[in-house]
N, C-alpha and C positions, 0 to 999 in steps of 0.2 A: 761419388764414384762414377767413373766413365767406363762404359762398355765399348770395346772395339769389336766390330762384327763384319769382317775380320781381315787383318793383314795376311792371315795364313790360308784363307780360302774365301770363296765367294758365297757367303751365306744367303744374301737376297736371291741370287740366281738358282742355287741348288738346294738350299735347306730352309726355305721360307716357312714351310709347314712346321718343321722341327723347332725353328726359332719361336714361332708363335705359341707352340705348345709349352715351351719353356717360360714364355712370358705369362701365360695363363696359370701355370703351376708355380710361378714366382721363384724358381731356382734353376740352376744349371750346374752340372759337374764338369770341370775342365781338368785335363791331364797336363802335367808338366811335359812339354815336347821332348825333353831330354831324359825323362824318367817316368815311364808310364804308370808306375806304382804310386807316384805322388799325385794325388787328386784333391782338388779344392771344391768346396761347395760354395757357390756364390748366390746370395739372395738377390733376386731380380725385382723385388717389390719397388714400385715407382718412388717410394719415399727415400730409397737408398741410391737411386740412379739419377745423376745429374743430367746425363745425356748419353745417347747411343750414337756412335759413329759407324755408319755403314760404308763398306768398301765394296764396289761392285762394277761389273761390266754389263750387268743386266738386272735392274731392279724390278722388272715387270712382275715376276711371281710374288714379290712382297707387296707390291703397290695395292693390291686388293685388301691388305690388312692395315693400311695406314690409318684409316678412320678409327679402327679399333685401338691402335696404339695411342692415337690422340685422345680417345674417350677414356683410356686407362691412365692418362696423365704423363706419358713419356715424351721427352724432348729428343729430337734426333736430327741429323743431317747426313748428306751423302757425299762421299768421294767417288765420282763416277768416271771411269776410264773409257775413253774412246780414242783409238789411235788410227784405225783403218789400215793396219799393216796387212800384207798378203797372207794367204792361208798357210804358206810355208812357215810363217812365224806364229800365226794365231789360228790354229786348226778349227776351233769350234766356237769362237766368239761370235756374237750376233753380227749380222750384216751391218756395216756402218750406217747405212741409210735408216735401217730399223732402229739402231741404237740412238741415233739423233732424234728420231721421232719420239722414242720413249723418253729421252732426256727432256724434250720439250713438254711432253705430257706431265712428267714429274715436276718440272719447274713451275708449270701453271698451277699444279695442285698444292704444292707446299711453299712456293716462293723461290725465286732464282738465287737468293742469298744462301739457301740451304742445299743447293746442288752445285758442287764444285767440280768443274771439269778437270780431269787428269790426262795430260798427254805425256804418258810415261810408262815404261822407261824409253828414253830416246836411245835407240840402238842402231849402230852403224854396221850394216852388212851389205853383201852384194845385192840384196833385194831392196835395201833402204839406205841409199846414199844421202848425203846432206840435201841435195836438190829435192829428193822425194819427201823428206821431212818438211821442207818448206811448203811444198805443194799440198801435202796432207793437212798441215797445220792451218794453212790459209783456207782450205776448203771446209774443214770442220768448224773453225772459228767463225767463218761467215755464216754457216748454218745455225750456230749457237748464239749469234749476236742477239742480245736482249733476253736470253734465257739463262745466262750465268754471268756473274761479274768477276769471277776469279778462275784462273787456270794454273795448275801445278805441273811443273816439268822436273824431270830428273834424268840423269844419264846412267845407262845400264852398267851394273857392276859385274865383272867376270867371276862369279862364284865358282870355286873348284868343283862343286858337286854337279854343275851343269856344263863343264868344260867341253865334253864330247858333243853335246847339242850345239853349243856355240861354234865349234869348229865346223860343223856341218853346214852352217849358214854363212861361213867366212866372216865371222865377227871381228871387228877391230875396235879397240878401246879409244873412243873419241877424246877422252879426258887426257890421254897421253900427248895429244896435239892441241895445245891451248889455243892456237890460232883458229883451229876449226871450231872449237867450243865458242870462242868469242864471236866469230863470224855468224854462226848459227844463232847464238843467243841474241845478237843484235837484230837479226832478221825476224825472229819469233817475237821479240819484244815490240818491234815496229808493227807487226801484224796485230798482236793483241791490243795494243794501244788504239789502233784504228777501229777496233771493234768494241772499244770501251770495256775491255777486260783487263783486270789486274793480273800480272804474271809473277809467279813466285817459284822458287826452287825448293826441292825436297831433299833433305839429307845430303847436301852437296858441300864439299870443302871449298871448292873454287868460288871466288868472289866475283859476282856478276852485277855489282852495284852500278858500274859504269853503263850498263844496258837497262837500267831501271828494273832489274830483277832482284828482289830481296830474298833473303833466306826465310822460307815459310815454315809454318807449323801445320801439319795436317790435322792433328788433334790440338786445337788452338784455343787457349784459355780466353784470349781477348775476343775472338769470334764468338765463342760460346756465351760469354758474359753479355755481349751485344745482342745476340740472337734471342736469348732466353731470359735476359734480365736477372741473372743469378751471379752471386759472388763465389768465386772458386779460390780455394787455398790448396792447390795441388802443384807440386813441383815437377821438374823435368823427369821424363821417363828414363830411368837408369838402365832399363833393359834394352833400350834401343841404341843404335850406333851413336858415337860421339857427336857426329854432325847433325843428328836428328834433333829438332827443336820441340818435338811433341811433349805435351805434359802426360803424366802418368795415367795409364788405363789398364783395364783387364781384358785381354783378348780371349774370346771364347771359341776360336777356331782351331783346326788341326791341320798340320801340313799333309800334303799328298791326298787332298780330298777335293781339289778343284778340277773340273772336267773341261775347262776352256782350251787346254792344250797349247798354251803359249810356250814356245821353245825356250825363251829366255827367263822363265819364271824361277825364282829362287825357292819359292814355297812348294813347287811341284817338281821333284827331281826324279820320280819314278812313275811312269805311266801304268806299270803293272800293279803297283801298290794302290794307285788311284782306283783302278778297276776292282781290286780286292775290297777296298774300303767302301765302294758304292754298294757292294753286296752286304756289307756289315752294318750299313746305316739303317736305323729304325727311327722314324719320325716321332715315335712316342717315348723314346729313351731319354733319360736326363743327360746322357753323354752323346756327343755328335756321332761317334763311331763305336758300335758295340752296345751291349745292354748291361744293366745293373747286375744281373745275375752272373755275368761273365767275370766280374771282379772277385778276387779271392777274399776270404773272410777277414783277414787282417786289414786290408784296404777298406772294406766296408765298415769295420769297427771305427777306424780313424775318421771316416766321413761322418758317421753317426755322432761321434764325440765332438765334432767341430762346432765352434761358435760362429756367429756371423763374421764373414770375411769382409773387412772394410779397409780402405786406405785412409 
């Protein structure tokens, strides 16, 4: 079983204490994001977990617990996003210089092959034209040379629930103009190659093979088997988009719980709900937001009757 922690929120940055409490108690309760009354109990015992994939912009709060994760027998790797966009687009993300230093520190600690740099999503706005993306990518890749051997890129999708936010930053869909996509992809590929970094795309329909950019898998069976010397028999994740190549995982996050304030984020579409959820978070609760006693009796009965949830 693979745990995704998490596509829906930044658990290492904001919920590291809660996550470690779940690890110590060896279970977590997760809500169906589309039906709050559907709750699953997931056994987090290391014998059931093949690997944990962390998605983050700031692993620093979790890093003090990595030795404990190692001692408990967990495998893990990081998808680490650094873009360096202006504050108009990323209100509360770590300063890129600090993010790079933390990246290097993490890479030294666990190995560069377990820290994958994400430059995504690539979003075209009045603040981030193509030339700015080239400048940022060059600067970050230069700083990360020798500390990561893979970078993942993707192009922003205009989700309806964040249309208003996108309009405020004068967003334009780069994928609609293939010549722009190809020109930028070629330049990013050249930069990555010069830094000995493999570049891959994430959940993209467009074919970039001509620019040495393969369709990647963020939760990658081949990478996992190579890193941890284990054999996986897990198929494609049917809960992800058609273009997504990731294998099946269980995500333990909740939407509208990330405080980075990224204007383009599909997982955070209401800042008011984020603030409300922050007040409802209890690091000792088995659920990320709320408490066990908040659930109605019928839901609690179903949880107590559940057997081990495994794929």
